[in-house]
C-alpha positions in Angstrom: 3.4 2.9 43.6 -0.3 2.4 43.1 -2.3 5.5 42.9 -4.9 6.0 45.6 -8.5 6.7 44.6 -10.2 9.7 45.9 -13.4 9.3 47.9 -15.3 10.9 45.0 -13.8 8.5 42.4 -14.5 5.5 44.6 -18.1 6.7 45.1 -18.4 7.1 41.3 -17.1 3.6 40.7 -19.5 2.1 43.3 -22.4 4.1 41.7 -21.4 2.8 38.2 -21.3 -0.8 39.4 -24.6 -0.3 41.1 -26.0 1.1 37.8 -24.7 -1.9 35.9 -26.2 -4.3 38.4 -29.5 -2.5 38.4 -29.6 -2.6 34.6 -28.8 -6.4 34.6 -31.5 -7.2 37.2 -34.5 -6.7 34.9 -32.6 -8.7 32.2 -32.1 -11.6 34.6 -35.7 -11.6 35.8 -37.0 -11.3 32.2 -34.9 -14.2 31.1 -36.4 -16.4 33.9 -39.5 -16.5 31.7 -37.7 -19.2 29.7 -37.7 -21.4 32.7 -41.5 -21.4 32.6 -41.8 -21.7 28.9 -39.3 -24.5 28.8 -41.2 -26.5 31.4 -43.9 -26.7 28.8 -41.7 -26.9 25.7 -39.3 -29.5 27.0 -42.3 -31.7 28.1 -43.5 -31.5 24.5 -40.1 -32.0 22.9 -39.0 -34.9 25.1 -42.2 -36.7 26.1 -45.2 -35.8 24.0 -44.5 -38.2 21.0 -43.4 -40.9 23.5 -46.6 -40.3 25.5 -48.7 -40.7 22.3 -47.0 -44.0 21.3 -46.3 -45.7 24.7 -49.0 -44.3 27.0 -51.9 -43.7 24.6 -51.0 -46.7 22.4 -51.4 -44.8 19.1 -49.8 -46.4 16.1 -46.4 -44.7 15.5 -47.4 -43.2 12.1 -50.6 -41.9 13.6 -48.7 -40.4 16.6 -46.3 -38.8 14.2 -49.1 -37.4 12.1 -50.8 -36.0 15.2 -47.6 -34.5 16.3 -46.9 -33.0 12.9 -50.3 -31.5 12.5 -50.0 -30.0 16.0 -46.6 -28.6 15.2 -47.7 -27.1 11.9 -50.7 -25.5 13.7 -48.2 -24.2 16.3 -46.4 -22.4 13.6 -49.6 -21.0 12.2 -50.7 -19.8 15.6 -47.3 -18.2 16.1 -47.7 -16.3 12.8 -51.2 -15.3 13.8 -50.1 -14.2 17.2 -47.3 -12.1 15.7 -49.6 -10.5 13.2 -52.2 -9.7 15.8 -49.7 -8.3 18.3 -48.1 -6.2 15.5 -51.4 -4.5 14.9 -52.7 -4.0 18.4 -51.8 -1.5 21.1 -51.5 -4.1 23.9 -48.1 -4.2 25.6 -46.1 -7.4 25.5 -46.0 -7.7 29.2 -49.8 -7.5 29.5 -50.2 -10.4 27.0 -47.8 -12.5 28.9 -49.5 -11.8 32.2 -53.0 -12.5 31.0 -51.9 -15.6 29.1 -50.1 -17.3 32.0 -53.1 -19.2 33.5 -54.8 -20.3 30.3 -51.5 -21.7 29.1 -50.9 -23.7 32.2 -54.4 -25.2 32.1 -54.1 -26.1 28.4 -50.8 -27.8 29.1 -52.4 -30.1 31.7 -55.3 -30.9 29.3 -52.8 -32.0 26.6 -51.5 -34.7 28.8 -54.9 -35.9 30.1 -56.1 -37.6 26.9 -58.0 -40.9 27.0 -56.1 -43.9 25.5 -56.2 -44.3 21.7 -58.1 -41.0 21.3 -56.1 -39.5 18.5 -58.6 -36.7 17.7 -58.8 -35.7 21.3 -55.0 -35.7 21.4 -54.9 -33.4 18.4 -57.6 -31.0 19.7 -55.9 -30.5 23.1 -52.5 -30.1 21.5 -54.0 -27.4 19.2 -55.5 -25.5 22.2 -52.2 -25.6 24.1 -50.1 -24.5 21.1 -52.5 -21.6 20.5 -52.2 -20.5 24.1 -48.5 -20.9 23.9 -48.2 -18.8 20.8 -50.2 -15.9 22.1 -48.1 -15.8 25.3 -44.6 -16.8 24.0 -44.5 -14.6 20.9 -45.0 -11.4 22.9 -42.4 -12.6 25.4 -39.9 -13.2 22.7 -40.6 -9.9 20.9 -40.1 -8.2 24.3 -36.4 -8.9 23.8 -36.1 -6.1 21.2 -37.3 -3.6 23.8 -35.5 -4.7 27.0 -32.1 -5.2 25.4 -30.8 -2.6 22.9 -27.3 -3.8 21.9 -26.1 -7.1 20.4 -23.9 -7.6 23.5 -26.9 -7.3 25.8 -29.0 -9.5 23.6 -26.2 -12.1 23.8 -26.4 -11.8 27.6 -30.2 -12.2 27.6 -30.0 -15.2 25.2 -27.4 -16.7 27.5 -29.6 -16.2 30.6 -32.6 -17.5 28.7 -30.7 -20.6 27.6 -29.5 -21.2 31.1 -33.0 -21.0 32.5 -34.2 -23.2 29.7 -31.6 -25.8 30.4 -32.5 -25.8 34.1 -36.1 -26.4 33.1 -35.0 -29.2 30.8 -33.3 -30.9 33.8 -36.4 -30.6 35.9 -38.7 -32.0 33.2 -36.4 -34.8 32.2 -35.9 -36.1 35.7 -39.2 -35.0 37.4 -41.9 -35.8 34.8 -41.3 -39.6 34.8 -41.1 -39.7 38.6 -44.2 -37.5 38.9 -46.1 -39.9 36.6 -45.1 -42.8 38.9 -46.1 -41.0 42.0 -49.4 -39.5 40.8 -50.4 -42.4 38.5 -51.0 -40.2 35.4 -49.4 -37.7 33.1 -52.3 -35.2 33.7 -51.6 -35.0 37.5 -47.8 -34.9 36.8 -48.1 -32.0 34.4 -50.4 -30.1 36.8 -47.5 -30.0 39.3 -45.2 -28.5 36.6 -47.8 -26.0 35.5 -48.0 -24.8 39.2 -44.5 -23.6 38.7 -44.8 -22.0 35.3 -48.0 -20.0 35.9 -47.0 -17.8 38.8 -43.5 -17.2 37.3 -44.8 -15.7 34.1 -47.3 -13.6 36.1 -44.5 -12.2 38.3 -42.4 -11.3 35.2 -45.3 -9.5 33.6 -45.8 -7.6 36.9 -42.2 -6.6 37.6 -40.2 -6.3 34.3 -40.4 -2.9 32.5 -41.2 -2.5 28.7 -39.7 0.6 27.1 -41.6 1.5 23.9 -39.6 2.5 20.8 -40.7 5.6 19.0 -41.1 3.7 15.7 -43.6 1.4 17.4 -45.7 4.1 19.0 -45.9 6.1 15.8 -46.2 3.6 13.0 -47.8 0.2 12.9 -47.6 -1.2 9.4 -50.3 -3.3 7.7 -49.5 -7.0 7.7 -48.9 -7.3 3.9 -46.5 -4.4 4.0 -44.7 -5.8 7.0 -44.4 -9.3 5.3 -42.9 -7.7 2.2 -40.4 -5.9 4.4 -39.5 -9.2 6.0 -39.1 -10.9 2.6 -36.7 -8.2 1.6 -34.7 -8.5 4.8 -31.8 -10.7 3.8 -30.5 -11.1 7.3 -34.0 -12.3 8.5 -34.4 -14.8 5.6 -31.0 -16.4 5.9 -31.4 -16.6 9.7 -34.7 -18.4 9.3 -33.2 -21.0 7.0 -30.3 -21.7 9.3 -32.4 -21.8 12.4 -34.9 -24.2 10.8 -32.2 -26.7 9.9 -30.8 -26.3 13.4 -34.1 -26.9 15.1 -34.8 -30.0 13.0 -31.3 -31.5 13.8 -31.8 -30.8 17.5 -35.3 -32.4 17.5 -34.2 -35.4 15.6 -31.5 -36.1 18.2 -33.5 -35.4 21.3 -36.6 -37.2 20.3 -34.6 -40.3 19.4 -33.0 -40.6 22.9 -35.8 -42.6 24.6 -36.1 -45.0 21.8 -32.3 -45.5 21.4 -31.9 -46.3 25.1 -35.0 -48.5 25.5 -34.8 -50.5 22.3 -31.2 -50.3 21.0 -29.4 -50.4 24.4 -32.2 -52.2 26.3 -32.0 -49.7 29.1 -35.5 -48.5 30.1 -34.3 -46.0 32.7 -31.2 -44.7 30.8 -33.2 -42.5 28.5 -34.6 -40.0 31.1 -31.1 -39.9 32.7 -29.5 -39.1 29.4 -32.1 -36.4 28.7 -31.2 -34.9 32.1 -27.6 -35.1 31.3 -28.2 -33.3 28.0 -29.9 -30.5 30.0 -26.8 -30.3 32.2 -24.7 -30.1 29.1 -26.8 -27.0 28.2 -26.1 -25.4 31.5 -22.4 -26.1 31.2 -22.2 -24.8 27.6 -24.3 -21.6 28.0 -21.6 -19.4 29.5 -19.1 -20.7 27.0 -21.2 -19.7 24.0 -22.3 -16.5 25.6 -18.8 -15.4 26.2 -17.8 -16.4 22.7 -20.8 -14.5 21.2 -20.1 -11.4 23.2 -16.4 -11.5 22.3 -16.5 -12.4 18.6 -20.1 -12.2 17.5 -23.1 -14.6 17.5 -22.4 -15.7 14.0 -18.9 -16.9 14.8 -20.2 -18.8 17.8 -22.9 -20.4 15.6 -20.2 -21.6 13.1 -18.1 -23.0 15.9 -21.1 -24.9 17.4 -22.0 -26.3 14.0 -18.5 -27.6 13.3 -18.5 -29.3 16.7 -22.0 -30.8 16.1 -21.2 -32.2 12.7 -18.1 -34.1 13.9 -19.6 -35.7 17.0 -22.1 -38.1 15.2 -19.3 -39.2 12.8 -17.1 -40.1 15.7 -19.9 -41.8 17.6 -20.8 -43.9 14.5 -17.3 -45.4 14.5 -17.9 -47.0 17.9 -18.9 -50.6 17.1 -21.1 -51.3 20.1 -21.6 -48.1 22.2 -22.9 -48.6 25.7 -25.0 -46.3 27.9 -22.0 -44.3 29.1 -20.6 -43.6 25.7 -24.1 -42.7 24.4 -24.8 -40.4 27.3 -21.4 -38.7 26.7 -22.2 -38.2 23.0 -25.6 -36.7 23.8 -24.1 -34.4 26.4 -21.6 -33.1 23.9 -24.3 -32.8 21.2 -26.5 -30.8 23.4 -23.7 -28.5 24.3 -23.3 -27.7 20.6 -27.1 -27.3 20.1 -27.1 -24.6 22.8 -24.7 -22.6 20.6 -27.3 -22.8 17.8 -30.1 -21.5 20.0 -28.1 -18.8 21.7 -26.8 -17.5 18.3 -30.2 -17.5 16.6 -32.0 -15.7 19.5 -29.2 -13.2 19.7 -29.3 -12.5 15.9 -33.1 -12.4 15.6 -33.6 -9.0 17.3 -30.6 -7.8 15.3 -32.4 -8.7 12.0 -35.3 -6.4 13.2 -32.8 -3.6 13.5 -31.2 -4.5 10.2 -34.6 -4.4 8.4 -35.4 -1.0 9.9 -32.0 0.4 8.9 -32.2 -1.0 5.4 -35.8 -0.5 4.6 -37.1 2.2 7.0 -39.8 0.0 8.5 -39.6 -1.7 11.9 -41.3 -5.1 12.1 -41.1 -6.7 15.6 -43.8 -9.1 16.7 -44.6 -10.3 13.2 -40.9 -11.1 12.7 -40.9 -13.3 15.8 -44.1 -14.9 14.8 -42.8 -15.7 11.3 -39.6 -17.0 12.7 -41.5 -19.3 15.0 -43.7 -20.5 12.2 -40.7 -21.5 10.1 -39.1 -23.4 13.1 -42.4 -25.2 13.9 -42.8 -26.4 10.4 -39.3 -27.8 10.6 -40.2 -29.5 13.9 -43.4 -30.8 12.5 -41.5 -32.5 9.6 -39.1 -34.0 12.1 -41.8 -35.5 14.3 -43.6 -36.9 11.2 -40.3 -38.3 9.8 -39.6 -40.2 13.0 -43.0 -41.8 13.1 -43.0 -42.6 9.4 -39.5 -44.1 9.3 -40.1 -46.1 12.4 -43.3 -47.6 11.1 -41.8 -48.3 7.7 -39.1 -50.3 9.4 -41.5 -52.4 11.5 -41.4 -50.6 14.8 -43.9 -51.9 17.4 -44.0 -50.2 20.8 -43.2 -52.1 23.9 -41.7 -55.2 22.3 -38.2 -56.3 21.1 -37.5 -54.7 17.8 -36.4 -56.2 14.5 -32.9 -55.5 13.1 -34.4 -53.1 10.5 -36.2 -51.2 13.2 -33.0 -51.0 15.4 -31.0 -49.7 12.4 -33.6 -47.1 11.7 -33.5 -45.8 15.3 -29.7 -45.6 15.3 -29.1 -44.0 11.9 -32.0 -41.5 12.2 -30.3 -40.2 15.4 -26.9 -40.0 13.7 -27.1 -39.4 9.9 -30.1 -37.2 9.9 -28.6 -34.4 12.1 -25.3 -34.5 10.1 -27.2 -33.6 6.8 -29.2 -30.9 8.5 -26.3 -29.3 10.3 -24.3 -29.2 7.0 -27.2 -27.3 5.4 -27.4 -25.0 8.5 -23.7 -24.1 8.2 -24.2 -23.0 4.6 -27.0 -20.7 5.6 -25.1 -19.3 8.6 -22.2 -18.3 6.3 -24.7 -16.4 4.2 -26.1 -14.3 7.1 -24.9 -10.7 6.5 -24.7 -9.6 10.1 -21.3 -9.1 11.7 -20.3 -7.8 15.1 -20.1 -4.2 14.0 -22.8 -4.1 11.4 -25.5 -2.5 13.5 -23.0 -0.2 15.2 -22.2 1.1 11.7 -25.8 1.8 11.0 -26.2 3.7 14.3 -23.1 5.8 13.6 -24.5 6.6 10.1 
């Protein structure tokens, strides 16, 4: 016979459940910031290079060079933002709040460039990426303060990836339609910025930011902090793995519009496939979150990598893939890519704790800035590689492509990610963090 609960035990259970829900509420609201940031980031990832080549009519190699320089500057700005925040007394939430409006305005300016104006495109991109760095790096570093366990960090990463995927769906479907309705990319992106700006301001206003004692007492000099990061084996190997993962993801996603338009001859299939990829992210987020919480983020990352390395091989065996097969392949690839992102963002705060436990020095914002720099360099190389390979194989925007150009588009989307993911898996295996590593440090 089931035992009846006493009123006091039932009240305690309700109180405990309320406490858990109350603790999760700030985590959920905080994670919604990735919806705002991914409105901006997905627009860059999915449409900026395409905008340069097809809307501004820049030569592909020039567009790739502009994109590469901008992405490298993005990484430098991330590093500078991390260094500046590491040494200042400003809270992360205040930097996010004050940066929300300038970031939105810079985003619109980046998509309001006169035709063929490569230098103007580069200048506006640099302004946007600087504003993004000084807003996004504090937001990312905030994770170390709002989530204190690896399990909670997996939860936050899952929430963030879910919001990011939702933003990806919005951008993939809405941006082309908004361009048609408003007649320009500038007006279309202004509509998107009107969503991102107030959301970031609300998060800065409502989400708390507990301050660790180590941060309030000791703020290391930048050279000292950099040496500490260099000695942090968990941080170094995580950066290598995440850089390869970012490059593989970008190589796939930035090839989509070209593959559908020129290889398949389907002008409207590309945006639909990108939206489908974002749906794949939404579907996959809870799966990778549960796996990371149950078995550790590193195991989840390895599983995602094994899936992602097999999919292009299988797709390459299809003699003449149509739009449906291609969309299904991209859906599955994006589901695997979500595992990369969730695992890396879960483990990054853990490497901060690892470094403090091993070396006695806590480096937060600079760790996130350095991590972002490495990823942006990888993305810069990817953007440049796409433009250079396309131009070397005779790509000309808006016309039927030569057989060499079509082969370049196809194999850059398939073979490139396989090589990068293989390198990523080697680095993931070398990451020293395990499920109970930090718990062991805390017990000691």
